LUMLO-973238 format. One record per residue (C-alpha): residue in one letter; x, y, z. Coordinates in steps of 0.001 Angstrom, whole numbers, plus 500000, padded with zeros to 6 digits. Layout:
N
REC   r        X        Y        Z
REC   A        X        Y        Z
...
! end
This chain:
759
REC   r        X        Y        Z
REC   M   332379   563614   724860
REC   N   330530   564117   721577
REC   I   332353   565263   718513
REC   K   330228   566920   715911
REC   T   331197   566646   712290
REC   A   330385   569150   709598
REC   R   327198   568381   707671
REC   P   327905   568491   703948
REC   A   325573   570301   701650
REC   K   322863   568134   700141
REC   S   323154   567439   696446
REC   T   320232   567802   694108
REC   Q   320251   564043   693261
REC   Q   321327   560908   695131
REC   F   323070   557951   693390
REC   P   323240   554465   694946
REC   L   326820   553350   695538
REC   R   326117   549904   694058
REC   L   325019   551560   690787
REC   I   328296   553490   690650
REC   L   330176   550154   691101
REC   I   328140   547948   688746
REC   V   328006   550133   685580
REC   P   331780   550010   684729
REC   F   331828   546313   685573
REC   V   328989   545496   683143
REC   L   330606   547595   680386
REC   Q   333850   545629   680791
REC   I   331948   542328   680491
REC   F   330282   543536   677262
REC   A   333695   544423   675830
REC   A   335119   541042   676887
REC   V   332218   539161   675225
REC   G   332810   540980   671932
REC   L   336543   540302   672042
REC   V   336034   536595   672858
REC   G   333569   536202   669953
REC   Y   335965   537818   667489
REC   L   338964   535778   668679
REC   S   336844   532604   668569
REC   F   336011   533249   664899
REC   I   339651   533993   663952
REC   N   341000   530987   665874
REC   G   338318   528754   664325
REC   Q   339491   529605   660812
REC   K   343127   529065   661760
REC   A   342233   525785   663477
REC   V   340587   524520   660252
REC   N   343772   525128   658225
REC   D   346083   523688   660891
REC   L   343949   520607   661539
REC   A   343495   519898   657822
REC   S   347251   520144   657266
REC   Q   347963   517808   660190
REC   L   345406   515221   659052
REC   I   346696   515290   655472
REC   D   350331   514933   656602
REC   K   349416   512002   658847
REC   A   347401   510256   656132
REC   S   350153   510771   653544
REC   Q   352753   509395   655936
REC   Q   350599   506315   656653
REC   V   350196   505653   652921
REC   D   353970   506023   652341
REC   E   354763   503609   655162
REC   H   352210   501092   653897
REC   L   353579   501223   650336
REC   D   357173   500888   651595
REC   T   356243   497736   653507
REC   Y   353749   496236   651054
REC   L   355866   496646   647904
REC   A   359104   495435   649528
REC   L   357861   491822   649719
REC   P   358153   490754   646006
REC   Q   361743   491934   645605
REC   Q   362697   490340   648927
REC   L   361187   486998   647860
REC   N   362998   487174   644505
REC   Q   366285   487759   646336
REC   I   365572   484812   648670
REC   N   364827   482543   645703
REC   A   367932   483769   643850
REC   D   370017   482792   646886
REC   A   368252   479410   646961
REC   I   369194   478809   643309
REC   A   372799   479862   643922
REC   S   373108   477530   646928
REC   G   371451   474612   645118
REC   R   368399   474479   647378
REC   L   366198   475324   644376
REC   N   366853   473194   641285
REC   L   365809   474841   638013
REC   N   365776   471458   636310
REC   D   363320   469891   638774
REC   P   359906   471524   638117
REC   R   357991   469252   640501
REC   T   360164   470133   643495
REC   S   360116   473785   642429
REC   E   356305   473733   642392
REC   Q   356266   472541   645995
REC   Y   358799   475211   646966
REC   F   356807   478029   645365
REC   W   353516   476586   646653
REC   S   354753   476946   650241
REC   Q   355707   480599   649614
REC   A   352394   481424   647897
REC   R   350561   479819   650785
REC   A   352474   481933   653314
REC   F   351811   485270   651544
REC   E   348180   485778   650505
REC   T   348902   489056   648691
REC   L   350812   487225   645936
REC   S   348893   486337   642782
REC   Y   351853   484372   641361
REC   I   355439   483340   642228
REC   G   357810   481230   640162
REC   Y   360576   481266   637539
REC   A   360909   481057   633739
REC   L   363781   479638   631721
REC   P   365094   481107   628446
REC   N   363357   478325   626470
REC   G   359941   479353   627825
REC   A   359668   476634   630445
REC   E   358045   477885   633621
REC   S   357289   476560   637103
REC   G   355456   478247   639927
REC   A   352361   478571   642096
REC   G   349732   481187   642758
REC   R   346117   482055   643267
REC   W   343297   483826   641488
REC   V   341383   486841   642691
REC   N   341569   487616   646434
REC   G   343585   484476   647181
REC   V   340527   482181   647111
REC   N   342311   479253   645444
REC   L   345900   478074   645624
REC   L   347314   476274   642553
REC   V   350616   475019   641178
REC   Y   351635   475987   637652
REC   E   353745   474458   634886
REC   N   354655   475746   631394
REC   L   356466   473209   629240
REC   P   359399   474383   627078
REC   G   358935   475198   623429
REC   N   355332   475096   622266
REC   G   354063   473269   625310
REC   A   350858   474306   627041
REC   A   350720   476124   630355
REC   S   348698   474177   632933
REC   D   347167   474907   636350
REC   Y   346853   472055   638881
REC   T   345207   471784   642268
REC   A   347577   470806   645062
REC   D   347403   468789   648261
REC   Q   348645   469963   651685
REC   R   352285   469389   650659
REC   G   352087   471138   647297
REC   N   351885   467982   645172
REC   R   349705   468009   642060
REC   K   346220   466543   642422
REC   S   344164   467362   639330
REC   L   344352   469495   636190
REC   V   342213   472655   636272
REC   Q   342930   474172   632860
REC   S   345530   474455   630065
REC   Y   346339   477398   627775
REC   Q   349141   479011   625765
REC   A   351402   481559   627512
REC   D   354881   483016   627041
REC   P   356380   484433   630290
REC   L   358995   486516   628410
REC   L   356557   488511   626243
REC   P   354716   490881   628712
REC   P   355620   494613   628378
REC   G   358851   495614   630060
REC   V   360224   492095   630625
REC   K   362739   492149   627773
REC   D   364020   495562   628945
REC   I   364600   494136   632444
REC   I   366496   491167   630974
REC   K   368579   493528   628846
REC   K   369452   495816   631781
REC   G   370348   492801   633915
REC   K   369013   493907   637312
REC   P   365799   493507   639356
REC   A   362972   495858   638390
REC   W   359220   496182   638060
REC   A   357410   495358   634837
REC   A   354263   497148   633656
REC   I   351181   496943   635876
REC   Y   348493   494690   634381
REC   T   344826   493976   635003
REC   Y   342799   490815   634625
REC   A   339017   490383   634671
REC   F   336830   487272   634497
REC   E   333158   486447   634915
REC   N   333602   483534   637277
REC   T   336292   481712   639167
REC   V   337110   478084   639936
REC   E   336616   476778   643441
REC   I   338451   473647   644558
REC   T   336571   471125   646677
REC   E   338173   469087   649468
REC   A   338288   466127   647093
REC   G   340479   468150   644724
REC   K   337865   468586   641997
REC   A   337524   471904   640137
REC   I   333977   473322   639868
REC   K   332655   476563   638326
REC   S   330842   479093   640543
REC   Q   329943   482779   640534
REC   S   332174   484738   642905
REC   G   330408   488102   643072
REC   T   330736   491086   640781
REC   S   332566   494366   640996
REC   D   331285   497755   639916
REC   I   332075   496931   636276
REC   G   330125   493665   636410
REC   L   333185   491371   636490
REC   N   335720   490015   638937
REC   Y   339050   491690   638409
REC   Y   342403   492290   639955
REC   V   345300   494653   639369
REC   A   348840   493370   639916
REC   V   352384   494685   639634
REC   P   355035   492157   638463
REC   A   358514   492058   640029
REC   R   361162   490450   637790
REC   Y   364679   489332   638755
REC   P   367019   488050   635963
REC   I   369772   485560   636876
REC   Y   372800   484978   634627
REC   D   375468   482316   634437
REC   Q   379214   482985   634550
REC   K   379254   483733   630811
REC   G   376604   486430   631174
REC   K   373898   484328   629549
REC   L   370376   484420   630972
REC   R   369896   481424   633231
REC   S   366479   482141   634723
REC   L   363924   484919   635305
REC   L   362426   484981   638825
REC   M   358861   486303   638927
REC   V   356572   487576   641710
REC   D   353212   489254   640956
REC   L   351773   491346   643821
REC   L   348057   492208   644048
REC   L   347385   495965   644028
REC   T   343644   495603   644629
REC   N   344501   495387   648349
REC   V   345882   498940   648153
REC   S   342379   500307   647508
REC   E   341087   498303   650454
REC   F   343765   499851   652680
REC   L   342906   503353   651443
REC   R   339202   502802   652152
REC   N   340015   501773   655730
REC   L   342239   504852   656165
REC   K   339902   507373   657831
REC   V   341401   510734   656916
REC   S   338216   512633   657746
REC   P   334450   511978   657344
REC   S   334543   512989   653640
REC   G   338277   512923   652868
REC   Q   339678   510786   650051
REC   V   343064   509306   649102
REC   F   344111   507991   645697
REC   I   347366   506816   644114
REC   M   348256   507177   640439
REC   E   351161   506669   638069
REC   R   352895   509513   636318
REC   D   350748   508928   633225
REC   G   347624   509536   635319
REC   L   346416   505911   635498
REC   L   344834   504957   638816
REC   I   346523   502398   641056
REC   G   344097   502536   643987
REC   S   341679   504884   645710
REC   S   339497   505157   648790
REC   S   336505   505775   646506
REC   T   333859   503101   645940
REC   Q   334276   503591   642192
REC   P   336377   500941   640323
REC   V   339885   501643   639048
REC   V   339312   499653   635818
REC   H   336816   499700   632944
REC   K   336069   497783   629767
REC   V   337293   499188   626440
REC   N   336387   497137   623329
REC   G   336081   494038   625474
REC   E   339475   494602   627123
REC   T   339923   495463   630807
REC   K   342040   498589   631305
REC   R   342836   500858   634216
REC   L   341038   504200   634412
REC   S   342833   507516   634118
REC   T   342269   510030   636898
REC   L   340900   512350   634199
REC   E   338280   509740   633169
REC   T   337249   508157   636482
REC   P   333532   508230   637406
REC   D   334454   509756   640775
REC   P   333920   513516   640272
REC   L   336228   514588   643116
REC   I   339222   512592   641830
REC   R   338547   513899   638326
REC   A   338360   517527   639556
REC   V   341627   517183   641521
REC   A   343415   515610   638522
REC   E   342241   518395   636213
REC   K   343477   520993   638709
REC   L   346904   519308   638910
REC   K   347222   519043   635135
REC   K   346185   522665   634652
REC   Q   348607   523986   637258
REC   F   351624   521735   636471
REC   N   350963   520971   632740
REC   N   351507   517224   633312
REC   F   352016   514885   636235
REC   T   355703   514195   635523
REC   T   356730   517693   636669
REC   L   355601   516984   640246
REC   Q   358893   516125   641926
REC   N   358258   517500   645440
REC   T   355331   517586   647850
REC   Q   352760   520166   646746
REC   E   349836   521658   648671
REC   L   346946   523378   646917
REC   E   343219   524028   647171
REC   V   340308   523183   644871
REC   T   336701   524371   645012
REC   F   334422   521380   644479
REC   N   330622   521611   644721
REC   G   330985   525031   646294
REC   Q   333270   523739   649049
REC   R   336972   524297   649538
REC   Q   339119   521137   649342
REC   F   342601   520943   650901
REC   I   344921   518843   648709
REC   Q   348434   517444   649170
REC   V   350341   515622   646413
REC   T   353369   513571   647534
REC   P   355689   511635   645167
REC   W   356477   508048   646221
REC   R   359399   506147   644717
REC   D   361395   503001   645350
REC   R   364826   501879   644165
REC   F   363400   499374   641671
REC   G   361748   501935   639394
REC   L   358267   502659   640796
REC   D   357370   506377   640655
REC   W   353831   507136   641888
REC   L   351885   510108   643235
REC   V   349913   509938   646506
REC   V   347056   512481   646604
REC   V   345143   513269   649836
REC   T   342033   515499   649791
REC   V   340132   516834   652833
REC   P   337022   519086   652491
REC   E   336759   522174   654647
REC   S   333158   521204   655505
REC   D   334434   518311   657655
REC   F   335707   520875   660132
REC   N   333456   523918   659664
REC   S   330399   522293   661217
REC   Q   332283   521579   664430
REC   I   334014   524970   664403
REC   N   330692   526783   663861
REC   A   329080   524764   666611
REC   N   331960   525637   668931
REC   T   331648   529316   667987
REC   R   327920   529306   668749
REC   T   328570   527540   672005
REC   T   331255   530105   672884
REC   I   328895   533006   672175
REC   L   326113   531428   674232
REC   L   328531   530777   677072
REC   C   329753   534391   676878
REC   L   326180   535697   677010
REC   G   325445   533381   679907
REC   A   328618   534551   681607
REC   L   327503   538166   681043
REC   A   324141   537489   682689
REC   V   325714   535656   685603
REC   A   328408   538350   685958
REC   T   325756   541094   686003
REC   I   323810   539354   688751
REC   L   326985   538653   690700
REC   G   328030   542285   690196
REC   I   324814   543525   691757
REC   Y   325149   541275   694768
REC   T   328870   541983   694984
REC   S   328286   545735   694992
REC   R   325856   545344   697851
REC   W   328287   543149   699704
REC   I   331157   545601   699153
REC   T   329102   548633   700232
REC   R   328411   547436   703767
REC   P   332056   546736   704785
REC   I   333202   550057   703313
REC   L   330608   552035   705317
REC   K   331385   550114   708513
REC   L   335114   550710   708037
REC   S   334527   554425   707499
REC   Q   332387   554780   710636
REC   A   334848   552780   712768
REC   S   337825   554800   711514
REC   E   336243   558115   712476
REC   A   335313   556799   715960
REC   I   338834   555472   716596
REC   A   340365   558739   715388
REC   T   338333   560773   717900
REC   G   338591   558244   720728
REC   Q   334859   558416   721336
REC   L   333001   555124   721043
REC   D   329593   556854   721590
REC   Q   330119   559339   718733
REC   T   327154   559828   716429
REC   V   327785   560332   712761
REC   E   325900   562674   710480
REC   T   324227   561244   707436
REC   T   325502   561820   703893
REC   N   323895   562181   700458
REC   I   324403   558458   699716
REC   K   321412   556389   700740
REC   E   323474   553351   701850
REC   L   325402   555513   704343
REC   D   322117   556754   705783
REC   A   321039   553189   706525
REC   V   324374   552265   708106
REC   A   324457   555435   710288
REC   Q   321280   554365   712089
REC   S   322892   551141   713340
REC   F   326332   552534   714202
REC   N   325369   554025   717614
REC   H   324263   550599   718844
REC   M   327440   549038   717463
REC   A   329690   551497   719313
REC   S   328176   550605   722700
REC   Q   328935   546920   722084
REC   L   332424   547386   720615
REC   Q   334215   546125   723716
REC   D   332107   542964   723794
REC   S   332908   542493   720157
REC   F   336667   542611   720930
REC   N   336196   539875   723554
REC   E   334205   537763   721152
REC   L   336901   538334   718524
REC   A   339566   536989   720858
REC   Q   337476   533890   721496
REC   T   336894   533507   717775
REC   N   340636   533749   717139
REC   A   341252   530938   719606
REC   E   338657   528755   717890
REC   L   340156   529642   714522
REC   E   343608   528551   715652
REC   N   342192   525198   716755
REC   R   340509   524781   713382
REC   V   343754   525686   711599
REC   E   345618   523035   713570
REC   A   342966   520445   712750
REC   R   343021   521468   709090
REC   T   346823   521245   709042
REC   A   346635   517696   710346
REC   E   344105   516809   707640
REC   L   346331   518332   704952
REC   S   349315   516350   706241
REC   Q   347331   513115   705982
REC   T   346113   514156   702525
REC   L   349736   514739   701467
REC   V   350670   511224   702629
REC   D   347719   509757   700712
REC   L   348705   511774   697631
REC   R   352282   510474   697737
REC   R   351001   506912   698025
REC   T   348582   507381   695137
REC   Q   351315   508965   693021
REC   A   353648   506065   693694
REC   Q   350875   503596   692827
REC   V   350216   505402   689553
REC   I   353934   505379   688698
REC   Q   354200   501664   689473
REC   T   351082   500895   687434
REC   E   352411   502897   684466
REC   K   355742   501099   684696
REC   M   354069   497707   684591
REC   S   351753   498823   681766
REC   S   354752   500051   679746
REC   L   356517   496751   680460
REC   G   353488   494878   679131
REC   Q   353372   496970   675969
REC   L   357120   496497   675444
REC   V   356896   492721   675966
REC   A   353893   492477   673613
REC   G   355725   494475   670928
REC   V   358902   492371   671233
REC   A   356876   489126   671103
REC   H   355053   490291   667982
REC   E   358228   491360   666176
REC   I   360030   488089   667007
REC   N   357092   485820   666173
REC   N   356897   486489   662406
REC   P   360547   485774   661438
REC   V   360737   482804   663836
REC   N   357600   481257   662304
REC   F   359144   481739   658849
REC   I   362393   480036   659918
REC   H   360551   477281   661819
REC   G   358312   476568   658838
REC   N   361277   476210   656473
REC   V   363509   474105   658774
REC   T   361248   471085   658172
REC   F   361692   471397   654407
REC   V   365465   471890   654770
REC   D   365641   468771   656975
REC   E   363700   466759   654391
REC   Y   365846   468044   651519
REC   A   369057   467303   653421
REC   Q   367981   463719   654170
REC   N   367084   463179   650520
REC   L   370473   464506   649394
REC   L   372378   462373   651938
REC   E   370416   459289   650890
REC   L   371305   460083   647265
REC   V   375015   460340   648187
REC   Q   374863   457010   650022
REC   L   373126   455446   647030
REC   Y   375905   456728   644783
REC   Q   378485   455177   647123
REC   Q   376669   451860   646995
REC   E   376229   451860   643210
REC   Y   379715   453243   642487
REC   P   381937   452033   645342
REC   L   385153   453050   643543
REC   P   385084   456831   643086
REC   T   387497   458642   640818
REC   P   390633   460112   642404
REC   G   389217   463624   642147
REC   I   385956   462648   643857
REC   Q   387827   460668   646547
REC   A   390061   463684   647247
REC   R   386991   465907   647615
REC   I   385346   463358   649946
REC   D   388430   463329   652154
REC   E   388668   467117   652073
REC   I   385100   467728   653305
REC   D   385068   464641   655612
REC   L   381854   463277   654100
REC   E   381239   460735   656877
REC   F   381320   463416   659579
REC   L   379195   465718   657409
REC   N   376505   462994   657063
REC   Q   376312   462607   660838
REC   D   376596   466249   661830
REC   M   374214   467851   659280
REC   L   371108   466137   660661
REC   K   372205   467004   664209
REC   L   372561   470658   663215
REC   L   369098   470708   661614
REC   S   367603   469033   664701
REC   S   369288   471622   666924
REC   M   367957   474441   664738
REC   K   364430   473036   664966
REC   L   364657   472699   668768
REC   G   365989   476265   668938
REC   T   363091   477708   666948
REC   E   360587   475743   669048
REC   R   362198   477163   672192
REC   I   361926   480701   670804
REC   R   358247   480131   669991
REC   E   357645   478946   673584
REC   I   359380   482086   674875
REC   V   357235   484276   672603
REC   K   354086   482520   673847
REC   S   355109   483188   677466
REC   L   355914   486811   676675
REC   R   352438   487215   675166
REC   T   350867   485720   678281
REC   F   352777   488118   680522
REC   S   352057   491137   678269
REC   R   348422   491207   679442
REC   L   349440   493830   682043
REC   D   347326   496539   680353
REC   E   344102   494443   680208
REC   A   341386   496182   682201
REC   D   338632   493530   681930
REC   M   338182   490639   684319
REC   K   338333   487309   682516
REC   E   338891   483598   683080
REC   V   342574   482634   682809
REC   D   344966   479784   683560
REC   I   346895   480805   686695
REC   H   349777   478504   685779
REC   E   350329   480360   682475
REC   G   350740   483620   684386
REC   I   353229   482000   686795
REC   E   355280   480512   683961
REC   S   355338   483772   682023
REC   T   356559   485593   685148
REC   L   359319   483021   685704
REC   L   360356   483361   682061
REC   I   360652   487146   682387
REC   L   362845   486639   685503
REC   Q   364897   483789   684015
REC   H   367925   486083   683702
REC   R   367918   486529   687485
REC   L   367270   482849   688275
REC   K   369985   481325   686095
REC   A   373530   480689   687297
REC   K   376004   483560   687510
REC   P   379772   483692   687986
REC   D   379378   484393   691730
REC   R   376544   481934   692511
REC   P   374759   478802   691206
REC   A   371290   479000   689695
REC   I   368300   479541   691953
REC   A   366170   476398   691752
REC   V   362428   476835   691166
REC   I   360322   473960   692551
REC   R   356851   473755   691026
REC   D   354187   471995   693079
REC   Y   351131   472712   690938
REC   G   347706   471409   691763
REC   K   344883   470918   689286
REC   L   343273   474368   689039
REC   P   340200   475460   687096
REC   L   340125   478682   685099
REC   V   340032   481609   687565
REC   E   338067   484826   687033
REC   C   340511   487699   687703
REC   Y   342409   490654   686255
REC   P   345281   488717   684638
REC   G   347607   491690   684127
REC   Q   347320   492862   687738
REC   L   347721   489310   689079
REC   N   350918   488943   686983
REC   Q   352151   492170   688600
REC   V   351615   490675   692085
REC   L   353452   487463   691134
REC   M   356307   489537   689695
REC   N   356646   491630   692896
REC   I   356680   488584   695198
REC   V   359158   486531   693124
REC   V   361475   489539   692705
REC   N   361463   490107   696485
REC   A   362252   486421   697019
REC   I   365222   486623   694606
REC   D   366477   489816   696293
REC   A   366212   488177   699715
REC   L   368171   485095   698585
REC   E   370926   487235   696989
REC   E   371260   489475   700058
REC   T   371294   486475   702411
REC   K   374435   484949   700868
REC   A   376111   488086   699570
REC   N   379233   487423   701678
REC   C   379355   483620   701212
REC   T   381830   481835   698958
REC   Y   380757   480066   695804
REC   Q   381293   476649   697414
REC   E   379151   477609   700408
REC   K   376389   478738   698062
REC   K   376707   475474   696141
REC   D   376522   473381   699326
REC   H   373371   475224   700472
REC   P   371568   475993   697194
REC   D   368924   478684   696966
REC   Q   365449   477631   695979
REC   I   361992   479098   695472
REC   T   358953   476842   695857
REC   I   355682   477722   694089
REC   S   352630   475631   694950
REC   T   348998   475970   693877
REC   S   345846   474336   695229
REC   V   342058   474636   695450
REC   I   340503   475507   698840
REC   D   336885   474573   699614
REC   S   336143   474271   695837
REC   Q   335606   478034   695684
REC   W   339065   479529   696287
REC   V   342517   479000   694836
REC   Q   345767   479507   696708
REC   I   349179   480419   695306
REC   A   352041   480015   697785
REC   I   355529   481362   696976
REC   A   358239   480377   699491
REC   D   362016   480830   699680
REC   N   364696   479288   701904
REC   G   366305   482587   702906
REC   V   366933   483911   706419
REC   G   363303   484938   706970
REC   I   361661   488201   708047
REC   P   361682   489503   711652
REC   K   358307   489882   713425
REC   D   358479   493674   713611
REC   I   359077   493912   709863
REC   Q   356304   491392   709058
REC   Q   353784   493764   710635
REC   R   354881   496631   708363
REC   I   355671   494825   705103
REC   F   352389   495854   703429
REC   N   352598   499507   704515
REC   P   353144   502120   701761
REC   F   356734   503368   701348
REC   F   358158   500760   703734
REC   T   361246   499026   702388
REC   T   364384   497409   703765
REC   K   366275   497806   700486
REC   P   369003   500444   699975
REC   I   368080   503827   698486
REC   G   367566   503561   694747
REC   K   366654   499835   694775
REC   G   363088   500041   696024
REC   T   360206   502477   696460
REC   G   358367   500574   699196
REC   M   355221   500408   697048
REC   G   355529   496932   695493
REC   M   353975   494908   698343
REC   S   351515   497682   699187
REC   I   350188   497697   695626
REC   S   350145   493881   695592
REC   Y   348096   493838   698802
REC   Q   345649   496366   697332
REC   I   345277   494338   694085
REC   I   344536   491082   695922
REC   T   342259   492438   698670
REC   E   340428   495294   696914
REC   K   340441   494271   693240
REC   H   339900   490529   693757
REC   G   338357   490325   697249
REC   G   341069   487905   698338
REC   K   343826   487581   700949
REC   L   347592   488177   700898
REC   E   349482   486912   703964
REC   C   353123   486547   704939
REC   F   354471   483645   707026
REC   S   358128   483703   708023
REC   T   360459   482035   710492
REC   L   363949   483417   711077
REC   G   366587   481083   709713
REC   E   364104   479014   707676
REC   G   362660   481364   705046
REC   S   359474   483197   704131
REC   E   356214   482312   702405
REC   F   353612   484601   700799
REC   A   350155   483050   700408
REC   I   347674   484471   697877
REC   Q   344016   483418   698083
REC   I   341425   484627   695544
REC   P   337911   483350   694693
REC   I   337526   481225   691564
REC   R   334391   483221   690656
REC   Q   333674   486781   691723
REC   Q   330135   485744   692741
REC   V   331855   484005   695652
REC   R   333365   487329   696660
REC   V   329915   488996   696608
REC   A   328379   486190   698656
REC   V   331145   486439   701264
! end
């Protein structure tokens, strides 16, 4: 049965359906491009301000932290020396011994230009260096009208030869008398010193003249800040003035290495405007009537520093009114400069200003480039969207027409129904093919059913693939977590080793001197006893009170114990540094035994004796191994995993045994190393636990497999270890175990990776 539909009246003009769809779409893209360009410009300007502020804050904070650390040293050394005087370790009446004492401190701290003490009569003893720490000398100033003299020194700080003599009074420099009057540690006035040449000391101890390079003002110079510490006796009379002069020329070097931005600058000045240091290549000193003086920020040859200083003075009248952090802008050479001024103070009287400048041009070039790129990308997106819109409109038109034809046929129940054409050209084309489609509709339903069956099979296959992918993802995630944990452990160990190393080296270096001083003092006491065998009653009572004989014997033992303790700490720090190579990504030649020892040191807390069990013995059977080419950090991770598993197995094996039973059958871990066929090395780690069953041995390297309780293991340790040895190093990792006798893990890796390639 044919159903005839009404033929609509023809319109005067036909419009393609794809044109009706594409025009609004293109107009929306044009509007989006304009909006994106405008927002890109606005966000670019805001990004410049935000980024400049962040960079300036970061730079200012770095400068503050550096000054806090750098300027704390002189006052700390003065306090240490004051304690040494109070305890009698530093004798003010023994200039030769004092020279050696100060020589060792000057040698340890290269930023010191001078360290020593002065007595009220003008006598002075100390040590120091000239510009940049090139030469290390000892210094003596005789009391009264005596001459000050500089001497070269040997490796123990003893005088070798006279370099020069001159007149000097340590109590005359500006600010020193005020410090003595106030009676507390403080800073004296900053001073500068310039000279045309310096004195170099040969290995034979002879002083020779030589040119040492020139600065921007044609001379060598340095700027130093003196720290002074007055010491008084019980009557309030000045006993000594401790002195440490710290080089400030290193501050400029730090500022030059501080990369604020490509053209940013940092400078530090006093409240009177005099420069202390700057990141500029211009000097901070100049010659005035033959005298070296520091430059004012208003007189410096650097035009940017001068412009910033003039802006600050104009806005705040003078530099002393700047008590809080200030942010302002200056136009210099037609460019906007972002400026931040931050006061820096310490508790000993320093009051400086830290100024950070960043030009807007350092960011505009990148912002403008990003804006141009954004516009080009938007235009490209517009072109691509237009093309896609055309093809999309064509693709959308065909399904819509087919759906319309099929709906009308289903509504009438006639599959052979012909459809009249419309005024839209696309519908005319589709109408010609519909009659043929209707006759094959039933076949299409059958084919659809078959297609659905095939689709279900594909869905099942895809589901299986996704399940496997999920398993792989979980394994990868666990590996990443484990790797990050070990990397963090390495960083933590490296940081702890670094922080411990410096104070331990300081203590270790001074224990030798303390031991020597103590022996000298004890020998002096014994000599007194020999020369004066009958002490006075007061002295005899004091000898009995302090038990002098026991003190003589025990003091040297204590010093020996202290020295052994510091050496042990240094060995621990060295092992921690070896183990901290977990984050090294490059393959390199290493000593396998160092990695093993560092791992055992990290696990020492688990190996040593505990209240419920004796210590786990570690038997080392090391062969003679060459340096092995490997990833040291990853190999340390494998050693850590295997040794930890061995410790866990031993603890679980005898968890229910008594202490005596554990003592009668002690736990032990055996680590042996050897060379195989001159091209491979083997590391075998064995324990005397209960062993591993056969069924578990076959699964021990599988991801997520663990026999430990929930919360004590992820099941990824041995899997990651297997991957590191086999994939990263081209080696082997095998497990050998016998129930009741223990387990052994054997690691084999090539000595050179060329062996791996050849295999």
